[in-house]
N, C-alpha and C positions, 0 to 999 in steps of 0.2 A: 644566331644566324643559321646553324645546323644545315650546312650544305651537304648534299649527297654526292659521293664520288665513287669511282670503281677502284677497288683494290686488287692489284694484279696478283698478289700473293694469295689472298683468300679466294680470289675469283668470284667476287660478288659486289653488289652495291652496298655501301655502308654510309652512315652519317659520320663526317669527319669530326675529330676532336682537335682542339688547339688551332682552329682555322684562322687564316689571316688573308685579307685582300692584298694582292700585289699587282704590279703592272709589269708585263713582260717587255722584253727589249724592243719588240715591234709596236708597243703602245697599247696592246689589248689587255683588258682586265682579266684576272684569274684569281683563284682561291687555292691556297696551299694549306694542307693539314696532315693529320696522321690517322691511320686506321685504329679504331678503338680496340680491336682484338689482337692484332699482331704488331702494331707500331710502325708499320711501313709508311713511307711518305706518299701522300695522295695529292693529286693536282687536278683542278677542274678549270677549263677555259670558259670564260663567260662571253656573252654576246657583246656587240659594239653599241652599248647604250650610253 
């Protein structure tokens, strides 16, 4: 899948590792993963498709 997200610790866009598709409480789809460099949790909200 290789989703790209923003790491707030590294301050840059990175490809997430160990990503999983999740559904937020409001029903919107999202992708959760980890930064490959520092291991910080990353989150990307997807569109309403």
